[in-house]
C-alpha positions in Angstrom: -102.9 -7.1 167.4 -102.6 -7.7 171.1 -102.2 -11.4 170.5 -99.3 -10.8 168.1 -97.5 -8.5 170.6 -98.1 -11.0 173.4 -96.9 -13.9 171.2 -93.8 -11.9 170.3 -93.1 -11.0 173.9 -93.4 -14.7 174.9 -91.1 -15.6 172.1 -88.5 -13.1 173.4 -88.8 -14.5 177.0 -88.4 -18.1 175.8 -85.4 -17.3 173.6 -83.7 -15.3 176.4 -84.3 -18.2 178.8 -82.8 -20.6 176.3 -79.8 -18.4 175.8 -79.3 -18.2 179.6 -79.4 -22.0 179.7 -76.7 -22.5 177.1 -74.0 -25.1 177.2 -71.5 -25.0 180.1 -68.0 -24.6 178.7 -64.7 -25.4 180.3 -61.1 -25.5 179.2 -57.9 -27.2 180.2 -54.3 -27.0 179.1 -53.5 -30.6 178.3 -49.8 -29.9 177.9 -49.7 -28.6 181.4 -51.6 -31.6 182.7 -49.4 -34.1 181.0 -46.2 -32.4 182.2 -47.6 -32.7 185.8 -48.3 -36.4 185.5 -45.5 -38.6 187.0 -46.3 -41.3 184.4 -45.3 -39.0 181.6 -41.9 -38.4 183.2 -41.3 -42.1 183.5 -42.4 -42.7 179.9 -40.0 -39.9 178.8 -37.1 -41.4 180.7 -37.8 -44.9 179.3 -38.1 -43.5 175.8 -34.7 -41.6 176.1 -33.0 -44.8 177.3 -34.5 -46.7 174.4 -33.5 -44.1 171.8 -30.0 -43.8 173.2 -29.3 -47.5 172.3 -30.0 -46.6 168.7 -27.9 -43.4 168.9 -25.0 -45.4 170.2 -25.3 -47.9 167.4 -25.5 -45.1 164.8 -22.5 -43.3 166.2 -20.5 -46.5 166.1 -21.5 -47.1 162.5 -20.6 -43.5 161.6 -17.2 -43.8 163.2 -16.6 -47.0 161.1 -17.7 -45.1 158.0 -15.3 -42.2 158.7 -12.4 -44.6 159.4 -13.0 -46.6 156.2 -13.3 -43.3 154.3 -10.0 -42.0 155.7 -8.3 -45.3 154.9 -9.6 -45.2 151.4 -8.4 -41.7 150.8 -5.0 -42.4 152.3 -4.3 -45.4 150.1 -6.4 -44.5 147.0 -3.4 -43.6 144.9 -1.8 -47.0 145.4 -4.9 -49.1 144.8 -5.8 -50.8 141.5 -9.0 -49.9 139.9 -10.6 -53.2 141.0 -9.7 -52.6 144.6 -10.9 -49.0 144.4 -14.2 -50.3 143.1 -14.6 -52.8 145.9 -13.7 -50.2 148.6 -16.2 -47.6 147.1 -18.9 -50.3 147.1 -18.1 -51.1 150.8 -18.4 -47.4 151.7 -21.7 -47.1 149.8 -23.1 -50.2 151.4 -22.1 -49.0 154.8 -23.7 -45.6 154.1 -26.9 -47.3 153.0 -26.9 -49.5 156.2 -26.5 -46.3 158.3 -29.4 -44.6 156.5 -31.5 -47.8 156.8 -30.7 -48.2 160.5 -31.5 -44.6 161.2 -34.9 -44.9 159.5 -35.6 -48.1 161.3 -34.6 -46.5 164.6 -36.9 -43.5 164.1 -39.8 -45.9 163.3 -39.1 -48.0 166.4 -38.7 -45.0 168.7 -42.0 -43.6 167.4 -43.7 -46.9 168.0 -42.2 -47.2 171.5 -43.4 -43.6 172.2 -46.9 -44.5 171.2 -46.8 -47.6 173.3 -45.5 -45.7 176.4 -47.7 -42.7 176.1 -51.0 -44.4 175.2 -51.9 -45.5 178.7 -51.0 -42.1 180.1 -53.1 -40.3 177.5 -56.0 -42.6 178.1 -55.8 -42.0 181.9 -55.7 -38.2 181.4 -58.6 -38.4 178.9 -60.7 -40.5 181.3 -60.0 -38.0 184.2 -61.0 -35.1 182.0 -64.2 -36.8 181.0 -65.0 -37.8 184.6 -64.5 -34.2 185.9 -66.5 -32.8 183.0 -69.4 -35.1 183.9 -69.1 -34.5 187.6 -69.1 -30.7 187.2 -71.8 -30.7 184.5 -69.7 -29.3 181.6 -71.1 -29.7 178.2 -67.8 -29.0 176.4 -64.1 -28.8 177.4 -61.7 -27.1 175.1 -57.9 -27.7 175.0 -56.2 -24.4 175.6 -52.8 -25.8 174.5 -53.9 -26.2 170.9 -54.1 -22.5 170.3 -57.8 -22.6 169.4 -59.1 -20.9 172.6 -59.3 -17.2 172.4 -61.0 -16.3 175.6 -61.9 -18.2 178.8 -62.8 -17.1 182.3 -60.4 -18.3 184.9 -63.1 -20.0 186.9 -63.8 -22.5 184.1 -60.2 -23.9 184.0 -60.6 -27.5 185.2 -56.9 -28.3 185.4 -57.0 -28.3 189.2 -59.9 -30.6 189.4 -58.4 -33.1 186.9 -55.1 -33.0 188.7 -56.9 -33.7 192.0 -58.7 -36.6 190.3 -55.4 -38.0 189.2 -53.8 -37.4 192.7 -51.3 -34.8 191.3 -50.5 -31.6 193.2 
């Protein structure tokens, strides 16, 4: 009986020691980190300039569509059926071009965003991993994703990652 009690007591001590040596956890708000990085501001600025060129083109096309629509309405009563048919087809073609250009612009802007943000995200990811290894963390959670319910302030590594990136 003494052996069973001794074995049970040893088991409790080992399990409490294992519990005390659990994984070291940390967290970071990646959104806050990215907003602090000067590279992201430059990428945002470049992306806005790129997107504006498409917006200007789409505005010009929309004005042309409005103008042609107004011209059609103003002279519709005096047009023959054949001319009406041609004008309606022109308006439909222009509307289709606007929609196609808009979709193409959205795709190109999304691709450009990925191209501009990718190196910045890789840099941030590397800095997070480096800090986690240097500080002995087993896991780092992203607090901006809404999955973190509780964290001690002492385990927030944003300051160390910013320092690693040279950001104040």
